[in-house]
N, C-alpha and C positions, 0 to 999 in steps of 0.2 A: 450189828450189821452182818448180813450174810456174806460169807466169802465166795467170791466168784473167780474161779481160776482163769488166768489170761488165756484168750483165744489163741490157738496155735496159728502161726503165720506160715508154717511149712506148706508147700504146695506138692501134693502127691501127683506125679505125672501119670497120665492114663496108661495102664499096663497094656502091652501088646502081647498076643499069644506067644508063650515061651517056646523058642526054638532050641532044643538041646544042642550044645556046642559039639563039634567033632571031638574024637578022642585025642587027636594029634594036631599039631600046627607047625608052620614054618617059623623058625626063630634064628636070630644070630646068636652064636655062641663063642666063647673062647675057653680053651682047655687048660691054659696056664698063662701067667703073665707074659706079655710080649708086646711087639710092635703091632701096627694095624693089620699086618698079615696074619696075625693070630685069630682074627675074626673069621668065622665060617658060618654057612647056613645049613641047617639040618632040621629034620622033623623030630619034635619032642612032645611029650604029653601036654595037653592043656592043663594049666593049673587049676586046682579045685578051691573055691573060696570057702573059708570057714568064719565063724563068728560074724563080725560086721563087715566083711570083705565084700566087694562087688566085683563080679566078673564082667570085663569090658572087651568087646571086640575092637581092636586097635585099627584105626584108619591111618594115623600118622604118629610118629614118634619124634620128639625133639632130641637133638644131639648136643650134649654139654661137655665142658672140660672135665667135669668129674667123671664122666664115662670113660674118656681116654686115659685119665689118671688111674682109674681102677683097673682098666685093661692092662696098663703098664706095670701094675703091682703097687700102686699107691692108692689114693682116694679112699674108698670104702672096702678095699680088698682085705684089711684085717678081719672084717666080719664074714668073709667067705668061708663057709663050713666045708664045701666040697665042689669040685668041678665036674662037668663044665658049668659055666655061668652064662646067663642071658643078661646082658647089660641094658642100661636105659632107664631113666627116671621119668621123663616127660612123655605124656601121650594124650591124644584126643581120640574119641571113638564112641561106640554105642553100647549101652548097658545090655548085657545078656541075661544075667541073673542078679536078683537083689536079696539082701539078707532076710526080709520078711515082706508080707503082702502090703502093708501100709507105708513101706519105706519111701522117702521122697524121690529116690532115683529108681524108677521102675524100668523093666525091659523096654527097649526102644528109645529110652532117654539119651540125648547127646550130652556127653560129659567130657571134661578134661581134668588132668590132675597129675599126681606123682605116685609112682610105684615105690614099694618099700625095699629096694635093692640093698643088700644082697639077701635079706631075710626071705624074699620071694623072688621069682624070676622077674626080670625087668621088661621094658616096654618095646624092645627090639624084637617083637614077635606079633603074631596074629591075634593073640589073646593075652590079657594081663589081669591079675587080681590086685586090688588096692583097697585099703581101709576106707570106709565111708568118709571119715573125717578129712581125708586128703583129696576129695573130689568136689567139683562144683558143676553146675550146668554150663555147657559150652556157650560162649557168647554167640548170640544169633547173627551178629554182623560178620563173624569170622568163619572162614572155612576150616575144616579139620586140620588141614596142613598149617594154616596160620596159627590156630589155637594150640597145636602141639608145641609150638616154639615159645609158649608163654609160661607154663607153670613154675618150673624151678627158677628161671632167671627173673621172672616178675615177682615171685614171692621173696626171693633173695633181695631184690631191690626195694620192695615195700618194706620189709623188715629192717633193712639198713636205713632207709631214708625216713620212714614214718615211725617206726616202733623204737629204733635205736638213737637216730639223730634228731628225732622229733622236728622235722622240717617245718619251718614257719616263715611268715612274712619278714623280710629283711635279713634273715639268716644267710651267712656266706658259706657256701659248700663247694669244696673242690672234689671232683670225681675223676679218678685216674681210669684210663681205658674206657672213656665215655662212649665209644662207638661199638663196644662188644655187646654180647647178649645181656648180661646184667647191667652194664653200663648205660645202654640206651634207654632201658626202663628207669634206672635211677635218675638220669637227667630229667626225664618227663615227670616222675613223681615229685622230685624236689622243685621243679618249676611250677607244678600244679599247686603245691602248697605255699607258693610265694617266695621261696628262697632265691637268692642270687647265685646262679650256677656257673662255676668255671669247670671246664672239662679238658683233660689232656687227650689227645688222639693224633693221628697223622693228619697232615694238611688236606689230604683228599677227602676226609670226612667232616671238615670244619663247617662248610655251608649247611650240610644236612643236620649236624648237631645244633646249629643255631635255629634251624627250622623247627626242631622238636623241643627247644626250651633253653638251651645253653646261652647265657649272655656273653660269655668269653670262651674261646677255644684256643688252647695252646698246642701248637704243633711240636710234639715231643721230639721230632727228628731235627728240628732246627733251634729250639729254645729250651733252656733249662727252666722248668716251671718256677723254681725258687728265686730266679732272678726277676720275675715279673709279678709274683703273687706274694701277699703278706696278710697277716692278721685274719685268717679265715677262721670260722667257728668250728667247722667239721671237715675232715678229710676222709673221704670214702676210698680206700686204697684196694683196688682190685688187682694190683700187680705185686705188692710186697717187695721184699728184697731179693726176689728171684732175678730181677733184672735191674741194672744200673742203680742199685741201692735206693729204689724209689721210696720205700717205706721210711728209711732213716732220713732221707732228704725232706720228707713231708713234715717232719718234726719242725723244721725251720720256718715253715709258713703258717703254723697255727698261732693263734692269739694265746696268751697265758691262760691256762685252764681249758683250752680248746680240746676237742675230742678227735682222736684218730681211730678209725675202724679199719682193721687189717683183715681182709678175707682169705688170702692164701696163708693158712695158719702155720704151715711148717717152714715158711721161708725166713722167719725171723723170731727165733725162740726168745730173744731178750727184749722184746718189744716193750713189755711193761716196765722194765728197769730203765731202758733208754728214755721212755716217755716221762717217767718221774723225774729223771735227771734234767729233762728239758722243761719241766714245769707244766706239762700238759697231761691229759688223760689218754688212755689207750685201751682198746679191747679187741679181741679176735671175734669171730662170728661164725655160726653155723645155721643154715636155713632150717626152718621147721615146716613140714607139710601142714597146710592150714586151709581147709576147704571154705571156711568163712571168709578169710582174707582174699582167697582166690575168687569168691563170689563178688566181692567188692570191686576187685580188679576187672572182673568180667563186665560189670556195669560201666566202668570207665572206658573200656574197649568199645562197648556197644555205643556209648555216647560220642565217641570220637575224640574224647579228651586225651587218650593215650593210644598209641599204635604199637603194633609188633612189626618188625621188619625181618623178613626171611630172605636171606641172600641166595640160597640155593637149595633145591630139593633133590634128594637122591632116592633111588629105589632101595628097598630093604636089602637086596643082595649086594648093594654097593656101600655097605656101611664102612668098610675099610677105607674107601676113597673119602668118605665123609670124615673119618678120623684124621686122615692125612691132611685134609685141608684145614681142619680145626687146629691141628698141631703146628701147621705152618704159620699160624698167626694172621692177623690183619682181617679176620672175618667181620663184616659189618652185620650186626644183629645176630640172627640165628641160622643154623643149618637144620634141616628136617628130613626124616626118612618117610617116604610114602610106603605104607604097609599094605593097604587094601583100598577097595573102592568105598567112598563114603555112603 
């Protein structure tokens, strides 16, 4: 039998005439760890892509807790080789240059994805370079501002719910901080795959969380979740022991052999020991940039099965104000920086 290689399913976007980027761009920087006032705007060189990297003109950039933690000296700051640093992982924009002529993402293609901060400059800038594997075509149903709020939070939620918890029909999942950036995606993914979802949040977000898939919402300001929840299969803990010993208390509500996934890795160094003593399993978690999974998420967004909620949009020069709101807590969904016109 003759071997017939499988036909490629990659769609090569029609290339537009290449327009060379400028030599410099506006970007948000910080020169040393500090509070939000450390962020400033300046002109810096446009990054040059190498190997499989794609150069993207940024239309909007998402704001994530990891950005604020890095600016403050935690997060991914151990990987910073030199200052100043351009922060920001999430972005949506338009491809300016591709690695090669037949690459699936050609100049003019609308994309969204994650930058490789701090190995390369981040997305709080007019241009960003990113590895091809961390990009996907922007959902057609979303604006650039909406799409910029998706990548890191949605990939984190997808990898927590689908790839680690293996959400399925009848499974009981408790999600702490269900109304936040990661949380509101985790609630939707878990519900999409048939799990029974309980979420903790403030009472003001209860009705909204029920609309997007939570069967039960516990107001953390009035009720201790361990008093009303028991025998769950999985706890997705987006708070950890940084506040009110949420992680330790979560051990009490798991069934024997249940799984606790703790996302704030530094808040509870003894999680594995404590989980074993309680007769349950535990793991920490780190998100992986994944353009293939992001493409799947894009299809769910285009179909309307999943939604992104953007609470507020700031201009690029107001990044410090965005960080202040983020650190104040209680943000519903995502905050986004508008960088340029779409």
